[in-house]
C-alpha positions as CSV (number, residue, x, y, z in Angstrom):
1,M,0.1,0.1,0.2
2,R,2.8,2.6,0.8
3,Y,5.0,2.3,-2.2
4,A,1.3,1.8,-4.8
5,R,0.8,5.7,-2.6
6,T,4.6,6.5,-3.1
7,E,4.2,6.0,-6.4
8,R,0.8,7.7,-7.2
9,N,2.0,10.8,-5.5
10,V,5.9,11.3,-6.5
11,L,3.8,10.3,-10.4
12,S,1.3,13.5,-9.5
13,L,4.4,16.1,-8.4
14,A,6.8,14.8,-11.6
15,A,5.9,16.5,-15.0
16,H,9.0,16.0,-17.0
17,Q,9.9,14.7,-20.4
18,F,12.7,11.8,-19.1
19,I,9.8,10.7,-16.5
20,V,7.3,8.3,-17.6
21,G,4.0,10.3,-17.2
22,L,0.9,10.0,-14.9
23,N,-2.1,10.6,-16.8
24,F,-4.6,9.2,-14.8
25,A,-5.1,7.2,-11.3
26,F,-8.0,5.6,-10.1
27,Q,-9.4,2.1,-8.4
28,S,-12.2,-0.3,-8.2
29,S,-13.1,-2.5,-5.2
30,S,-10.3,-5.1,-6.5
31,R,-7.7,-3.1,-8.3
32,L,-5.7,0.2,-8.3
33,Y,-5.0,1.6,-11.9
34,L,-2.1,4.1,-12.8
35,I,-3.0,5.1,-16.8
36,M,0.4,6.0,-17.4
37,D,2.7,7.2,-20.8
38,Y,3.5,4.4,-23.0
39,A,7.2,3.0,-23.6
40,P,7.3,1.2,-27.1
41,G,11.2,1.2,-26.2
42,G,11.1,-1.3,-23.5
43,D,13.4,-1.2,-20.8
44,M,16.9,-0.5,-20.4
45,G,17.3,-3.9,-19.0
46,M,16.2,-5.7,-21.8
47,A,18.4,-3.7,-24.2
48,L,21.7,-4.7,-22.3
49,A,20.6,-8.3,-21.9
50,N,20.3,-7.5,-26.6
51,H,23.3,-5.8,-27.0
52,R,25.3,-6.6,-24.0
53,R,27.0,-2.7,-23.8
54,F,25.9,0.1,-25.4
55,S,28.8,2.5,-27.0
56,V,30.3,5.5,-25.1
57,E,28.0,7.9,-27.2
58,L,24.5,6.2,-26.5
59,A,25.6,5.7,-23.1
60,R,26.5,9.6,-22.8
61,I,22.9,10.9,-24.4
62,Y,20.9,8.7,-22.1
63,A,23.2,9.3,-18.8
64,A,22.7,12.9,-19.7
65,E,18.8,12.4,-20.1
66,I,18.8,10.9,-16.4
67,V,20.5,13.8,-14.8
68,L,18.2,15.6,-16.1
69,A,15.0,14.0,-14.6
70,L,17.3,13.2,-11.5
71,E,17.9,17.3,-11.4
72,Y,13.8,17.7,-12.0
73,L,13.1,15.0,-9.0
74,H,15.9,16.8,-6.5
75,K,14.5,20.5,-7.0
76,Q,11.1,18.7,-6.1
77,N,12.9,16.9,-2.8
78,I,12.2,13.3,-4.1
79,I,15.0,10.8,-4.1
80,F,14.8,8.7,-6.7
81,R,16.9,5.6,-4.9
82,D,16.1,2.4,-7.3
83,L,18.2,3.7,-10.6
84,K,18.5,0.5,-12.5
85,P,18.5,-0.6,-15.9
86,D,14.9,-2.0,-15.5
87,N,13.8,1.2,-14.2
88,V,14.4,3.0,-17.6
89,V,12.4,2.7,-20.2
90,F,12.3,4.4,-23.9
91,D,10.2,6.5,-25.4
92,Q,9.1,6.0,-29.0
93,D,11.9,8.7,-29.8
94,G,14.3,6.5,-28.2
95,H,14.7,8.7,-25.2
96,A,15.2,7.6,-21.7
97,M,12.9,8.2,-18.8
98,L,12.6,6.8,-15.3
99,T,9.8,4.7,-14.3
100,D,8.8,2.8,-10.9
101,F,8.9,4.8,-8.2
102,G,7.7,2.9,-5.3
103,L,10.9,3.6,-3.6
104,S,11.2,6.7,-3.8
105,K,10.8,9.4,-0.9
106,T,9.5,12.7,-0.6
107,G,10.5,15.7,1.3
108,V,13.9,15.3,1.3
109,G,15.7,18.5,1.1
110,S,19.2,19.5,0.2
111,S,20.2,18.5,3.9
112,D,18.4,16.4,4.7
113,V,19.1,12.3,5.6
114,S,17.2,9.4,5.4
115,Q,17.3,6.3,7.8
116,S,15.0,3.7,5.9
117,F,16.5,1.1,3.9
118,C,15.5,0.1,0.3
119,G,16.9,-1.0,-3.3
120,S,17.7,-3.3,-5.2
121,V,20.1,-6.2,-4.4
122,A,22.9,-5.3,-7.1
123,Y,22.4,-1.3,-6.6
124,L,22.8,-0.6,-3.2
125,A,24.9,2.2,-2.2
126,P,27.9,1.5,0.7
127,E,25.9,4.0,3.0
128,M,22.6,2.0,2.4
129,L,24.3,-1.2,3.7
130,R,26.2,0.5,6.0
131,R,22.7,1.9,7.3
132,T,24.5,5.4,8.1
133,G,21.4,7.0,6.5
134,H,21.3,8.4,3.0
135,S,20.8,11.7,0.7
136,R,20.2,12.9,-2.1
137,S,23.5,11.8,-2.7
138,I,22.6,8.2,-3.5
139,D,21.1,8.8,-6.9
140,W,24.5,10.5,-8.2
141,Y,26.0,7.0,-6.7
142,L,23.5,4.9,-8.4
143,L,24.2,7.0,-11.5
144,G,27.3,5.8,-11.6
145,V,26.6,2.7,-11.3
146,L,24.4,2.4,-14.2
147,I,27.2,4.2,-16.6
148,Y,29.0,1.9,-15.4
149,E,27.0,-0.9,-16.6
150,M,26.1,0.6,-20.2
151,L,29.8,0.5,-20.9
152,V,30.8,-2.8,-19.2
153,G,27.4,-5.2,-19.2
154,V,27.2,-6.1,-15.8
155,P,27.3,-3.8,-12.4
156,P,30.4,-3.1,-10.7
157,Y,31.4,-5.2,-7.7
158,F,28.9,-7.9,-9.2
159,N,29.0,-11.3,-7.8
160,T,26.6,-14.2,-7.6
161,S,27.1,-14.5,-4.2
162,K,25.1,-11.8,-2.1
163,S,27.4,-11.7,0.8
164,K,30.6,-11.5,-1.6
165,L,28.8,-8.9,-3.5
166,F,28.0,-6.7,-0.3
167,E,31.7,-6.7,0.7
168,N,32.9,-5.7,-3.3
169,I,30.5,-3.2,-2.6
170,Q,31.7,-1.5,0.8
171,Q,35.6,-2.8,0.0
172,G,36.3,-4.1,-2.8
173,P,38.6,-3.0,-5.7
174,L,36.5,-1.1,-8.5
175,K,37.4,-2.9,-12.1
176,I,37.0,-0.3,-14.6
177,P,38.1,-1.8,-18.3
178,H,41.5,-0.3,-19.6
179,T,39.7,0.5,-22.6
180,M,37.4,2.6,-21.2
181,P,37.6,6.4,-22.6
182,H,39.2,8.9,-19.9
183,D,36.6,10.9,-19.1
184,A,33.7,7.7,-18.6
185,R,36.3,6.4,-16.2
186,Q,36.4,9.5,-14.6
187,I,33.0,10.4,-13.9
188,I,32.6,6.6,-12.7
189,L,35.5,7.2,-10.4
190,L,34.0,10.2,-9.0
191,L,30.2,9.0,-8.8
192,L,31.3,6.1,-6.9
193,N,33.2,7.5,-4.4
194,R,32.2,5.6,-1.2
195,N,32.1,8.8,0.9
196,P,28.6,10.4,0.2
197,Q,29.8,14.4,1.1
198,K,32.8,13.1,-1.3
199,R,30.9,12.3,-4.6
200,L,30.4,14.0,-7.4
201,G,27.4,16.0,-6.9
202,A,27.1,16.2,-2.6
203,T,28.0,20.0,-2.9
204,N,25.9,21.8,-5.9
205,D,24.0,18.3,-6.7
206,A,23.1,18.1,-10.9
207,E,25.4,20.8,-11.6
208,E,28.4,19.2,-10.6
209,V,27.6,16.7,-12.7
210,K,26.6,18.1,-15.7
211,A,30.4,20.2,-15.3
212,H,31.8,17.2,-15.8
213,E,33.3,16.7,-19.4
214,F,31.6,13.2,-19.8
């Protein structure tokens, strides 16, 4: 119930070209209905399964569109918290759009910290695993994870063992292919900083991320 309410509330607040729009929300005695924009291009998880990885130029475009969507959400005091390929869909022109806001958190200002624990296993930020509280900065960590996966084909630190995965996220080495362009490597390193206060985007939010050469 809480996730459904959050989804409806966030979508009713959000009106942005890179966020799936909500057109109607109503219910019957047994069903909840959210009538949303149609995304005929499928989701990024499917696209990565088909193509394994994206070109740097394509990843750059998708990342830029997602940065603008996250910037918009943050200005509405909303943190997304569940950025992953399955939650990025493509419209009829191939543009990326965020969807699935069940884990989002509203009313989070620039200096606020949330203590709740949520997220998808391979996409949990270090501060979420440490349960030390998280801020808007968590969305920028997840952007780094997404850029890495778009270019490499798997999330950073991935391991089929959940305990080893969590250990890797908190203290394992970040392995970046030597063939990756310098600007892509740099933005991934800056976004995946385990210290939320030193992460790219921690001080001036999206303005810092948009200023990066990638």
